[in-house]
Phi, psi and omega in degrees: 000131182274134180231130186286155176299327176299319174296320177291328175293317183296313180304313185298317179294322180293315180296324183289345174277341182282122181298325183267007179249131179293114187281334189301325187269351186270060174271160178302324183289318182293321181294315178295317178300315181301317180294317181291334175276007179062035177241024176211155173240148176219160165231142180248151168274181186301331184265006176092003173285141180281125181251348180214135180211139171210141183228158173249104189264144176296151174238187175288345185259134176301133181062024180233123183240153180249122175284129180189188182057040176293127184204138170230131180308134182311325182289343187249003182289162183061030182229028174073011177291325177294319179297313174310307186299313175301318182293313179293325176292323177299323179289341184274351179297118182302146175308128177083002176261155174256131170248143180230157177219121182246127183209167169236002184275119184300318183298320177298309180307312179303316184288323178292319175303312178302332182263015171088021178272157177254149182260136176283139171265172178297327179293320182252016184308306189280340178267341180286321180224139181301135183306320184299329184275318188274298184264335177311311176291347189301140180241014181273326178238153181294152184307318184288352181255356186298323184287338181237031186307130181287343179274344184300124180060035173256122192311312187270356184242307186204110178242142177236135179239155179210156178205138182258134179280000000 
């Protein structure tokens, strides 16, 4: 499916406005590249605007991806587009790769569980996903507190899900 640069630019602007989406990586070029690498899923409307996006982003760890930048255009929300996106994105995890998703959003947690992802407990948090990929980039707590983070595996603060391709 061909996607215009204008569509990628519109998507990038929309993602950067969302408070719960890490904005720095969501440039039109990065989003397009991720899609061309077959590590993202999109849906377009009739005029070619992207109305649904989800990606599998590289991490510092080999064969470990971070699922993120989940977005559905406001006019299309609550119409099963998110369910479709999570299911398709789950199918894109390359064989032998680990994908993780860290969230505090209940709807995201529901959708990844529905798509067959496992949830990390406080006890298996650091064994399920490499620390450098999961907690290393965190800017919520100080580095010296990350191994015993009080937010870890807390429903309203920080939940981690993972799936092996």
